[in-house]
N, CA, C and O atoms as a GROMACS GRO file, in nm:
protein
  460
    1UNK      N    1  12.977  13.971  12.483
    1UNK     CA    2  12.851  14.051  12.490
    1UNK      C    3  12.851  14.147  12.604
    1UNK      O    4  12.885  14.112  12.717
    2UNK      N    5  12.814  14.266  12.576
    2UNK     CA    6  12.804  14.365  12.691
    2UNK      C    7  12.662  14.421  12.688
    2UNK      O    8  12.594  14.418  12.585
    3UNK      N    9  12.620  14.472  12.802
    3UNK     CA   10  12.484  14.534  12.820
    3UNK      C   11  12.511  14.683  12.842
    3UNK      O   12  12.611  14.724  12.902
    4UNK      N   13  12.415  14.765  12.791
    4UNK     CA   14  12.426  14.915  12.813
    4UNK      C   15  12.405  14.948  12.955
    4UNK      O   16  12.315  14.896  13.019
    5UNK      N   17  12.488  15.035  13.006
    5UNK     CA   18  12.471  15.086  13.142
    5UNK      C   19  12.413  15.234  13.123
    5UNK      O   20  12.486  15.327  13.089
    6UNK      N   21  12.280  15.249  13.148
    6UNK     CA   22  12.214  15.366  13.114
    6UNK      C   23  12.168  15.443  13.238
    6UNK      O   24  12.099  15.544  13.223
    7UNK      N   25  12.201  15.403  13.356
    7UNK     CA   26  12.161  15.472  13.482
    7UNK      C   27  12.282  15.502  13.568
    7UNK      O   28  12.377  15.424  13.579
    8UNK      N   29  12.272  15.620  13.628
    8UNK     CA   30  12.392  15.668  13.711
    8UNK      C   31  12.354  15.659  13.862
    8UNK      O   32  12.242  15.694  13.901
    9UNK      N   33  12.447  15.612  13.942
    9UNK     CA   34  12.426  15.612  14.083
    9UNK      C   35  12.547  15.675  14.149
    9UNK      O   36  12.648  15.693  14.082
   10UNK      N   37  12.543  15.710  14.279
   10UNK     CA   38  12.652  15.755  14.358
   10UNK      C   39  12.696  15.646  14.459
   10UNK      O   40  12.616  15.574  14.519
   11UNK      N   41  12.828  15.642  14.473
   11UNK     CA   42  12.878  15.533  14.563
   11UNK      C   43  12.959  15.606  14.678
   11UNK      O   44  13.042  15.693  14.652
   12UNK      N   45  12.932  15.568  14.798
   12UNK     CA   46  13.001  15.613  14.915
   12UNK      C   47  13.075  15.486  14.981
   12UNK      O   48  13.011  15.397  15.038
   13UNK      N   49  13.197  15.486  14.970
   13UNK     CA   50  13.282  15.369  15.024
   13UNK      C   51  13.290  15.376  15.175
   13UNK      O   52  13.326  15.481  15.229
   14UNK      N   53  13.259  15.270  15.245
   14UNK     CA   54  13.268  15.265  15.386
   14UNK      C   55  13.398  15.216  15.440
   14UNK      O   56  13.457  15.122  15.387
   15UNK      N   57  13.445  15.281  15.549
   15UNK     CA   58  13.563  15.237  15.623
   15UNK      C   59  13.510  15.224  15.769
   15UNK      O   60  13.467  15.323  15.828
   16UNK      N   61  13.514  15.108  15.822
   16UNK     CA   62  13.461  15.084  15.955
   16UNK      C   63  13.561  15.131  16.061
   16UNK      O   64  13.682  15.125  16.041
   17UNK      N   65  13.508  15.178  16.170
   17UNK     CA   66  13.574  15.201  16.293
   17UNK      C   67  13.673  15.310  16.298
   17UNK      O   68  13.776  15.297  16.365
   18UNK      N   69  13.647  15.415  16.232
   18UNK     CA   70  13.750  15.526  16.224
   18UNK      C   71  13.718  15.644  16.311
   18UNK      O   72  13.806  15.723  16.346
   19UNK      N   73  13.588  15.656  16.345
   19UNK     CA   74  13.546  15.780  16.431
   19UNK      C   75  13.461  15.739  16.540
   19UNK      O   76  13.391  15.638  16.532
   20UNK      N   77  13.463  15.815  16.644
   20UNK     CA   78  13.375  15.796  16.764
   20UNK      C   79  13.251  15.885  16.746
   20UNK      O   80  13.261  16.003  16.715
   21UNK      N   81  13.132  15.822  16.768
   21UNK     CA   82  13.011  15.906  16.764
   21UNK      C   83  12.993  15.975  16.910
   21UNK      O   84  13.079  15.963  16.997
   22UNK      N   85  12.882  16.042  16.928
   22UNK     CA   86  12.853  16.114  17.047
   22UNK      C   87  12.845  16.028  17.173
   22UNK      O   88  12.845  16.078  17.286
   23UNK      N   89  12.839  15.896  17.152
   23UNK     CA   90  12.826  15.799  17.264
   23UNK      C   91  12.956  15.730  17.285
   23UNK      O   92  12.965  15.643  17.372
   24UNK      N   93  13.060  15.766  17.208
   24UNK     CA   94  13.189  15.694  17.222
   24UNK      C   95  13.194  15.562  17.148
   24UNK      O   96  13.281  15.479  17.177
   25UNK      N   97  13.110  15.540  17.060
   25UNK     CA   98  13.110  15.413  16.985
   25UNK      C   99  13.181  15.438  16.854
   25UNK      O  100  13.158  15.540  16.789
   26UNK      N  101  13.269  15.342  16.812
   26UNK     CA  102  13.337  15.358  16.681
   26UNK      C  103  13.235  15.337  16.573
   26UNK      O  104  13.159  15.240  16.580
   27UNK      N  105  13.229  15.421  16.477
   27UNK     CA  106  13.142  15.413  16.366
   27UNK      C  107  13.215  15.413  16.235
   27UNK      O  108  13.338  15.406  16.227
   28UNK      N  109  13.133  15.420  16.131
   28UNK     CA  110  13.185  15.415  15.994
   28UNK      C  111  13.209  15.560  15.937
   28UNK      O  112  13.141  15.656  15.972
   29UNK      N  113  13.308  15.566  15.850
   29UNK     CA  114  13.338  15.686  15.772
   29UNK      C  115  13.310  15.651  15.626
   29UNK      O  116  13.346  15.544  15.579
   30UNK      N  117  13.248  15.740  15.560
   30UNK     CA  118  13.224  15.720  15.414
   30UNK      C  119  13.298  15.818  15.332
   30UNK      O  120  13.313  15.935  15.367
   31UNK      N  121  13.344  15.770  15.223
   31UNK     CA  122  13.411  15.852  15.121
   31UNK      C  123  13.347  15.848  14.982
   31UNK      O  124  13.348  15.745  14.914
   32UNK      N  125  13.293  15.956  14.944
   32UNK     CA  126  13.268  16.084  15.000
   32UNK      C  127  13.169  16.073  15.118
   32UNK      O  128  13.099  15.973  15.133
   33UNK      N  129  13.165  16.182  15.204
   33UNK     CA  130  13.081  16.180  15.314
   33UNK      C  131  12.939  16.149  15.277
   33UNK      O  132  12.898  16.172  15.163
   34UNK      N  133  12.863  16.097  15.370
   34UNK     CA  134  12.721  16.050  15.352
   34UNK      C  135  12.633  16.167  15.301
   34UNK      O  136  12.545  16.142  15.219
   35UNK      N  137  12.654  16.293  15.345
   35UNK     CA  138  12.570  16.405  15.296
   35UNK      C  139  12.612  16.464  15.169
   35UNK      O  140  12.539  16.550  15.119
   36UNK      N  141  12.725  16.429  15.109
   36UNK     CA  142  12.764  16.476  14.978
   36UNK      C  143  12.726  16.379  14.870
   36UNK      O  144  12.696  16.264  14.900
   37UNK      N  145  12.725  16.423  14.741
   37UNK     CA  146  12.698  16.331  14.633
   37UNK      C  147  12.813  16.221  14.628
   37UNK      O  148  12.931  16.249  14.651
   38UNK      N  149  12.770  16.102  14.599
   38UNK     CA  150  12.866  15.986  14.586
   38UNK      C  151  12.941  15.994  14.452
   38UNK      O  152  12.906  16.064  14.357
   39UNK      N  153  13.051  15.912  14.456
   39UNK     CA  154  13.126  15.897  14.325
   39UNK      C  155  13.033  15.838  14.226
   39UNK      O  156  12.960  15.744  14.257
   40UNK      N  157  13.035  15.893  14.106
   40UNK     CA  158  12.935  15.853  14.004
   40UNK      C  159  12.982  15.732  13.935
   40UNK      O  160  13.100  15.717  13.906
   41UNK      N  161  12.882  15.637  13.905
   41UNK     CA  162  12.914  15.516  13.836
   41UNK      C  163  12.787  15.486  13.749
   41UNK      O  164  12.676  15.524  13.786
   42UNK      N  165  12.805  15.419  13.633
   42UNK     CA  166  12.694  15.380  13.554
   42UNK      C  167  12.664  15.236  13.582
   42UNK      O  168  12.754  15.153  13.595
   43UNK      N  169  12.531  15.206  13.590
   43UNK     CA  170  12.488  15.066  13.618
   43UNK      C  171  12.375  15.029  13.512
   43UNK      O  172  12.326  15.111  13.435
   44UNK      N  173  12.343  14.901  13.520
   44UNK     CA  174  12.242  14.852  13.430
   44UNK      C  175  12.098  14.900  13.468
   44UNK      O  176  12.019  14.939  13.382
   45UNK      N  177  12.071  14.895  13.598
   45UNK     CA  178  11.938  14.934  13.647
   45UNK      C  179  11.911  14.872  13.783
   45UNK      O  180  12.001  14.816  13.846
   46UNK      N  181  11.786  14.883  13.827
   46UNK     CA  182  11.749  14.828  13.956
   46UNK      C  183  11.612  14.762  13.945
   46UNK      O  184  11.527  14.801  13.865
   47UNK      N  185  11.594  14.660  14.030
   47UNK     CA  186  11.466  14.586  14.038
   47UNK      C  187  11.363  14.677  14.114
   47UNK      O  188  11.404  14.761  14.195
   48UNK      N  189  11.235  14.662  14.090
   48UNK     CA  190  11.140  14.735  14.176
   48UNK      C  191  11.152  14.709  14.320
   48UNK      O  192  11.178  14.595  14.360
   49UNK      N  193  11.135  14.808  14.401
   49UNK     CA  194  11.161  14.797  14.547
   49UNK      C  195  11.042  14.719  14.613
   49UNK      O  196  10.927  14.731  14.571
   50UNK      N  197  11.073  14.642  14.715
   50UNK     CA  198  10.981  14.588  14.804
   50UNK      C  199  10.996  14.651  14.940
   50UNK      O  200  11.107  14.689  14.979
   51UNK      N  201  10.881  14.665  15.018
   51UNK     CA  202  10.891  14.725  15.140
   51UNK      C  203  10.809  14.657  15.248
   51UNK      O  204  10.713  14.586  15.219
   52UNK      N  205  10.849  14.682  15.373
   52UNK     CA  206  10.774  14.624  15.481
   52UNK      C  207  10.765  14.733  15.587
   52UNK      O  208  10.847  14.825  15.587
   53UNK      N  209  10.669  14.726  15.676
   53UNK     CA  210  10.654  14.823  15.784
   53UNK      C  211  10.680  14.747  15.922
   53UNK      O  212  10.638  14.632  15.941
   54UNK      N  213  10.750  14.815  16.011
   54UNK     CA  214  10.777  14.751  16.137
   54UNK      C  215  10.728  14.858  16.246
   54UNK      O  216  10.763  14.976  16.244
   55UNK      N  217  10.647  14.805  16.336
   55UNK     CA  218  10.612  14.887  16.452
   55UNK      C  219  10.534  15.010  16.415
   55UNK      O  220  10.529  15.100  16.499
   56UNK      N  221  10.476  15.026  16.303
   56UNK     CA  222  10.395  15.137  16.254
   56UNK      C  223  10.471  15.267  16.246
   56UNK      O  224  10.412  15.371  16.217
   57UNK      N  225  10.601  15.262  16.269
   57UNK     CA  226  10.678  15.394  16.252
   57UNK      C  227  10.804  15.374  16.171
   57UNK      O  228  10.884  15.466  16.160
   58UNK      N  229  10.822  15.263  16.118
   58UNK     CA  230  10.945  15.237  16.044
   58UNK      C  231  10.916  15.159  15.916
   58UNK      O  232  10.841  15.061  15.918
   59UNK      N  233  10.976  15.204  15.802
   59UNK     CA  234  10.955  15.140  15.676
   59UNK      C  235  11.093  15.092  15.628
   59UNK      O  236  11.190  15.166  15.629
   60UNK      N  237  11.098  14.964  15.587
   60UNK     CA  238  11.217  14.904  15.543
   60UNK      C  239  11.199  14.875  15.386
   60UNK      O  240  11.103  14.809  15.346
   61UNK      N  241  11.290  14.925  15.305
   61UNK     CA  242  11.279  14.912  15.163
   61UNK      C  243  11.394  14.825  15.115
   61UNK      O  244  11.510  14.859  15.140
   62UNK      N  245  11.370  14.715  15.047
   62UNK     CA  246  11.473  14.630  14.986
   62UNK      C  247  11.470  14.650  14.832
   62UNK      O  248  11.364  14.660  14.770
   63UNK      N  249  11.595  14.655  14.774
   63UNK     CA  250  11.603  14.671  14.633
   63UNK      C  251  11.727  14.592  14.585
   63UNK      O  252  11.820  14.564  14.661
   64UNK      N  253  11.723  14.557  14.457
   64UNK     CA  254  11.835  14.495  14.394
   64UNK      C  255  11.896  14.585  14.284
   64UNK      O  256  11.822  14.633  14.198
   65UNK      N  257  12.026  14.609  14.287
   65UNK     CA  258  12.085  14.687  14.186
   65UNK      C  259  12.174  14.603  14.094
   65UNK      O  260  12.260  14.528  14.142
   66UNK      N  261  12.155  14.615  13.962
   66UNK     CA  262  12.231  14.530  13.867
   66UNK      C  263  12.349  14.616  13.818
   66UNK      O  264  12.331  14.728  13.770
   67UNK      N  265  12.468  14.560  13.833
   67UNK     CA  266  12.589  14.639  13.809
   67UNK      C  267  12.683  14.564  13.715
   67UNK      O  268  12.680  14.441  13.710
   68UNK      N  269  12.768  14.639  13.637
   68UNK     CA  270  12.860  14.574  13.548
   68UNK      C  271  12.973  14.511  13.620
   68UNK      O  272  12.991  14.536  13.739
   69UNK      N  273  13.058  14.423  13.549
   69UNK     CA  274  13.172  14.365  13.608
   69UNK      C  275  13.268  14.468  13.662
   69UNK      O  276  13.291  14.569  13.596
   70UNK      N  277  13.326  14.449  13.781
   70UNK     CA  278  13.427  14.535  13.828
   70UNK      C  279  13.364  14.646  13.912
   70UNK      O  280  13.439  14.729  13.964
   71UNK      N  281  13.234  14.654  13.929
   71UNK     CA  282  13.170  14.761  14.009
   71UNK      C  283  13.225  14.754  14.153
   71UNK      O  284  13.215  14.648  14.216
   72UNK      N  285  13.284  14.864  14.208
   72UNK     CA  286  13.363  14.852  14.331
   72UNK      C  287  13.286  14.845  14.462
   72UNK      O  288  13.354  14.849  14.564
   73UNK      N  289  13.163  14.835  14.472
   73UNK     CA  290  13.090  14.840  14.596
   73UNK      C  291  13.100  14.702  14.674
   73UNK      O  292  13.100  14.595  14.614
   74UNK      N  293  13.109  14.711  14.809
   74UNK     CA  294  13.109  14.596  14.893
   74UNK      C  295  13.007  14.621  15.011
   74UNK      O  296  12.941  14.725  15.019
   75UNK      N  297  13.000  14.525  15.095
   75UNK     CA  298  12.915  14.538  15.212
   75UNK      C  299  12.931  14.666  15.290
   75UNK      O  300  13.044  14.713  15.306
   76UNK      N  301  12.828  14.721  15.337
   76UNK     CA  302  12.822  14.849  15.411
   76UNK      C  303  12.834  14.981  15.341
   76UNK      O  304  12.808  15.086  15.398
   77UNK      N  305  12.879  14.972  15.205
   77UNK     CA  306  12.884  15.095  15.132
   77UNK      C  307  12.747  15.154  15.115
   77UNK      O  308  12.648  15.084  15.136
   78UNK      N  309  12.737  15.280  15.076
   78UNK     CA  310  12.614  15.349  15.048
   78UNK      C  311  12.601  15.373  14.904
   78UNK      O  312  12.700  15.400  14.836
   79UNK      N  313  12.473  15.364  14.849
   79UNK     CA  314  12.443  15.388  14.708
   79UNK      C  315  12.339  15.499  14.712
   79UNK      O  316  12.243  15.492  14.789
   80UNK      N  317  12.359  15.600  14.630
   80UNK     CA  318  12.265  15.704  14.608
   80UNK      C  319  12.176  15.665  14.485
   80UNK      O  320  12.225  15.643  14.374
   81UNK      N  321  12.045  15.657  14.513
   81UNK     CA  322  11.950  15.632  14.399
   81UNK      C  323  11.852  15.744  14.397
   81UNK      O  324  11.851  15.822  14.493
   82UNK      N  325  11.769  15.759  14.296
   82UNK     CA  326  11.677  15.878  14.287
   82UNK      C  327  11.580  15.876  14.399
   82UNK      O  328  11.524  15.982  14.430
   83UNK      N  329  11.551  15.761  14.466
   83UNK     CA  330  11.448  15.762  14.578
   83UNK      C  331  11.517  15.761  14.716
   83UNK      O  332  11.451  15.738  14.817
   84UNK      N  333  11.647  15.786  14.721
   84UNK     CA  334  11.719  15.794  14.849
   84UNK      C  335  11.848  15.719  14.850
   84UNK      O  336  11.898  15.670  14.749
   85UNK      N  337  11.902  15.712  14.979
   85UNK     CA  338  12.030  15.651  14.995
   85UNK      C  339  12.008  15.508  15.057
   85UNK      O  340  11.931  15.491  15.152
   86UNK      N  341  12.078  15.411  15.000
   86UNK     CA  342  12.064  15.274  15.044
   86UNK      C  343  12.198  15.217  15.085
   86UNK      O  344  12.303  15.258  15.035
   87UNK      N  345  12.191  15.119  15.179
   87UNK     CA  346  12.312  15.055  15.223
   87UNK      C  347  12.322  14.920  15.153
   87UNK      O  348  12.222  14.850  15.136
   88UNK      N  349  12.447  14.884  15.110
   88UNK     CA  350  12.468  14.753  15.051
   88UNK      C  351  12.473  14.648  15.156
   88UNK      O  352  12.553  14.656  15.248
   89UNK      N  353  12.389  14.549  15.145
   89UNK     CA  354  12.381  14.439  15.240
   89UNK      C  355  12.457  14.318  15.181
   89UNK      O  356  12.421  14.267  15.075
   90UNK      N  357  12.560  14.273  15.252
   90UNK     CA  358  12.635  14.158  15.216
   90UNK      C  359  12.725  14.186  15.094
   90UNK      O  360  12.731  14.300  15.048
   91UNK      N  361  12.791  14.089  15.043
   91UNK     CA  362  12.879  14.095  14.931
   91UNK      C  363  12.800  14.083  14.798
   91UNK      O  364  12.696  14.017  14.796
   92UNK      N  365  12.847  14.146  14.689
   92UNK     CA  366  12.778  14.132  14.559
   92UNK      C  367  12.762  13.994  14.517
   92UNK      O  368  12.851  13.912  14.542
   93UNK      N  369  12.650  13.960  14.453
   93UNK     CA  370  12.629  13.828  14.397
   93UNK      C  371  12.683  13.836  14.249
   93UNK      O  372  12.623  13.892  14.158
   94UNK      N  373  12.805  13.772  14.236
   94UNK     CA  374  12.875  13.781  14.104
   94UNK      C  375  12.826  13.672  14.014
   94UNK      O  376  12.829  13.556  14.055
   95UNK      N  377  12.781  13.700  13.894
   95UNK     CA  378  12.726  13.606  13.800
   95UNK      C  379  12.831  13.574  13.694
   95UNK      O  380  12.793  13.516  13.593
   96UNK      N  381  12.960  13.607  13.710
   96UNK     CA  382  13.062  13.590  13.611
   96UNK      C  383  13.142  13.464  13.640
   96UNK      O  384  13.252  13.452  13.585
   97UNK      N  385  13.095  13.368  13.723
   97UNK     CA  386  13.177  13.248  13.755
   97UNK      C  387  13.137  13.131  13.674
   97UNK      O  388  13.178  13.020  13.709
   98UNK      N  389  13.060  13.143  13.568
   98UNK     CA  390  13.015  13.031  13.487
   98UNK      C  391  13.130  12.974  13.402
   98UNK      O  392  13.238  13.033  13.392
   99UNK      N  393  13.102  12.856  13.343
   99UNK     CA  394  13.211  12.790  13.269
   99UNK      C  395  13.236  12.847  13.129
   99UNK      O  396  13.329  12.801  13.063
  100UNK      N  397  13.163  12.940  13.081
  100UNK     CA  398  13.176  12.975  12.936
  100UNK      C  399  13.238  13.116  12.916
  100UNK      O  400  13.242  13.167  12.804
  101UNK      N  401  13.285  13.177  13.024
  101UNK     CA  402  13.352  13.310  13.016
  101UNK      C  403  13.258  13.430  13.006
  101UNK      O  404  13.301  13.543  12.983
  102UNK      N  405  13.125  13.403  13.025
  102UNK     CA  406  13.019  13.518  13.020
  102UNK      C  407  13.040  13.597  13.150
  102UNK      O  408  13.048  13.540  13.259
  103UNK      N  409  13.049  13.726  13.136
  103UNK     CA  410  13.067  13.808  13.255
  103UNK      C  411  12.959  13.918  13.251
  103UNK      O  412  12.986  14.028  13.205
  104UNK      N  413  12.842  13.890  13.296
  104UNK     CA  414  12.732  13.984  13.294
  104UNK      C  415  12.737  14.087  13.402
  104UNK      O  416  12.672  14.190  13.389
  105UNK      N  417  12.813  14.064  13.511
  105UNK     CA  418  12.814  14.157  13.622
  105UNK      C  419  12.763  14.092  13.754
  105UNK      O  420  12.767  13.970  13.773
  106UNK      N  421  12.716  14.183  13.843
  106UNK     CA  422  12.674  14.136  13.975
  106UNK      C  423  12.541  14.201  14.012
  106UNK      O  424  12.492  14.293  13.947
  107UNK      N  425  12.483  14.145  14.125
  107UNK     CA  426  12.365  14.206  14.179
  107UNK      C  427  12.402  14.246  14.326
  107UNK      O  428  12.450  14.164  14.404
  108UNK      N  429  12.376  14.376  14.358
  108UNK     CA  430  12.387  14.422  14.489
  108UNK      C  431  12.250  14.423  14.561
  108UNK      O  432  12.149  14.468  14.507
  109UNK      N  433  12.252  14.375  14.681
  109UNK     CA  434  12.125  14.379  14.759
  109UNK      C  435  12.134  14.504  14.847
  109UNK      O  436  12.231  14.522  14.920
  110UNK      N  437  12.033  14.589  14.840
  110UNK     CA  438  12.029  14.722  14.904
  110UNK      C  439  11.915  14.725  15.007
  110UNK      O  440  11.814  14.656  14.994
  111UNK      N  441  11.935  14.807  15.110
  111UNK     CA  442  11.834  14.829  15.209
  111UNK      C  443  11.829  14.981  15.255
  111UNK      O  444  11.930  15.047  15.276
  112UNK      N  445  11.706  15.027  15.268
  112UNK     CA  446  11.692  15.162  15.321
  112UNK      C  447  11.587  15.155  15.431
  112UNK      O  448  11.478  15.101  15.410
  113UNK      N  449  11.621  15.213  15.553
  113UNK     CA  450  11.531  15.215  15.664
  113UNK      C  451  11.489  15.355  15.697
  113UNK      O  452  11.579  15.437  15.713
  114UNK      N  453  11.367  15.393  15.708
  114UNK     CA  454  11.318  15.523  15.741
  114UNK      C  455  11.231  15.516  15.863
  114UNK      O  456  11.165  15.414  15.885
  115UNK      N  457  11.229  15.619  15.942
  115UNK     CA  458  11.135  15.619  16.054
  115UNK      C  459  11.200  15.581  16.188
  115UNK      O  460  11.133  15.577  16.291
   0.00000   0.00000   0.00000
């Protein structure tokens, strides 16, 4: 059984520690760059976002993205969604480890911080 992938997202793969920022701190490099469109992939969809406010000047948005088996995102990668760019938090939750061979895909936990 397969599910239809009807939504497109952009993926920016993260490589840690390859560049120095203005303060001399090693930072992440993304392929494609963070300001360019990400590599295009089809996904199942996303759960409605939840958000919190911190210190009256920062908004943190959490979202879950439902992806097919083999989706290549891992921790720290960036995902382009219609409402902005999100970071992948942690490793994908793979639901294909059951005893009956059912491979529905994974859930990515995403976070976006503004302000």
